[in-house]
N, C-alpha and C positions, 0 to 999 in steps of 0.2 A: 672256427669262424674268425674272420678278420676283425680285430678290435677297433680299427679306425672306422670301418663301416658301421659297426655297432654303436660307436660313439656319435657318429653323424646322425644315425636314426634316432637315438635318444635325444640329441640336441633338437632335431626338427620336431619331435613329439612334445618336448617341453615348450618350444615356441608356440605351437598350436594350442597347447593346453592353457598357456598364459593368455593368448588371444581370446580363447573361448571364455576364460574367467572374466576378462575385461568386458566383453560383450554381455555376459550374464549380469554383471554388476550394473551396467548401464540400463539394461532392460528392466531389472528389478526396481531401479530408481523411477522409471516411467510408470510401472505398475502401482507403486505406492505413492505416486504424486497425488496431491490434493490441493484444493483451493485454500488460500489463507486469507486472513482478514486484511491483508495489505491492499487487496483490490476493492474491498468494500468501502464505500464512502458514507460516513455518518455525519450528522449534524452536530455542531458544538453543543446543542441542547441535550443530545443523547449520550455524550461521552463524559465519563465521571473521572475526576482527579482527586488526589489527596495530598496536601502538603501544608506546612506551617512556616511562614516567613516573618521575620521582624526586621524592619528597616533594610530591606533588600533592594538592590537595583532592579529596575524593571526587566532588564535583559536576563537576569538570573531567574526571575519568575517565569519568563517566556521559555527559557531553556528547560525549566522543570516541567512545564506543560508538554513541551516537545518530547521529553524523555518518557513521559507516561502515555503519550498518545501517538497517533500517526500524523498529527498536524505539524506543519512547518510555518513559521512566521516570516513575513517579509515586511520591511519598512525602510524608509529613508532615515539616515542617522539624525538629520536635522529635525525630524518630526518627534523623536523620542528624547525627552530631557534626561541627560545622564545623571543629573543631580536628584531626580525624583526617587524617593525611597518608598517602597510599598510594604505594608504589613497586612497580614491576614492569616486566618486559620481556616482551612477548607478541608472538611472530612466528607467525602462522598458528595462533593459539589460538582455540578456540571461545568464544563469549560465556559459555557455561556454566562453562568453566574460569576465566575472569576473575571471574565472580560467586562461584564457590566460593572463590577466593583472598580476595576481599573479605570473604566470610562468615567465613572462618577468622580474619581479623584484626579483625573487629568482631563485634557481637552482632546482625547483620542477617540477614534471610532474604529470598528473592526469589520472587515468584509471577508467572509468565508467563501472561497470558490473551491469546491471539492475538498482536498486535504490541505489547501493553502489558506492561511489567514493573513490578509494584508492590513497593516496598521497605517492610519493616516490621521491628520489633524481634522477636527471638526471645522466646518465652515463657520463664518461669522453668524449666519442665520441658523442657529441650533435647532429651531423648530422643524426644519426640513431634514435634519440629519438623524438617522437612526444610529443608535450606539452599536448595534450588531446587525449586519445584513448577511443573509445566508443564501448562497447560490450553489445548488448541487446539480451538476450537469451529468447526464448519462442515463442510460437505459440498461436494464438487465435483460439479457437474451439467454434463453435456455433452448436446448435442442438435443437431438440424438443423432450420432453418426452411425449409419448402418452399412452393411455390405450390400452391394448391388446383386450379388449372387443368391444369398439366402435370407436377406433382410434381417440378419442378426446384428446386434450392437457391436461396434468395434472399440475395444478398450485401448487406451494409450495414444490416441490421436491428438496431436497438437492443434489447438484452435487459437489462432493469433489474429489480432486486429492488424490489418494490412498497414505496413509502414511504421509499425511500433514494435516494442518488445512486450506489450501487454497481451496476455493470453492465459490459457488454461489447458488442461489435459482431460480427455474424456475418462470417465470412470470405468469400472469393470463391465458395465452394461452399455457403454457407449454414450452416456448422458454427459452434458456439460452445462455450465452456467457461467456467464461472463458479463461484466459491466462494460458497456461501450459508450463512447462519447455522444453518439447521436444516431438518428435513423438511417443516415446515409453511409454508415460504417460498413466497410467490406471486410469479411472474415476470410482467412486463409486456413485451409485444413491440410 
C-alpha cells in the first residue's frame, strides 16, 4: 500500500474527528445552558449586603455594594462630596437600609431603575423628595417551544429579545422563562 495515500487518509480522518469534537463541545454547552440571576431584577429592599467601613469615601462604599450585588451606581461627580466620609457596620442589611443611612447623612437621594441606581442631590423642598425611589420595569414571559410535526418540546432553542443580546435557551423539555422590557417586546426564536 502507498504510504502517501495512507498518510492523506489519516490526515483527513483526524481533521473530521477534530471538527466533530468541536461541534459536540458546542452542542453540549447548549444542552447544559441555564438561566442565571443576571437577568433577574430585584428591588434594593430584597438584596442583602454585608460590610463594615470606618471613615470611608462614599465611592468606596458604593463599589463595595456593586461587588456584592448586580447593581451599578451612576451619578454626577459634582453631586457627591469627595470629602464626605461614611462609617457603618452592616450585617445582613438590605441595600435599601444602607442607602437610607447614606441619605440621612448627606443630601442625596437614590433612584433604582432595574439594576441601575442613580444618585442625585435632594431638591430644596425635601418634603417632596423620597430618599429611595424604585422603578422595576419588565415582564416575565414563560413558554414552550414545540415541534410542528409531533408537538414535542424542543431543547436548546435560543429565545432572544429582538434587537438585543438579552435572551435564554429552552430547557430539555422546550420550556423557557425570560424577563422582557414590556408588552410590545418581540422575541426571536
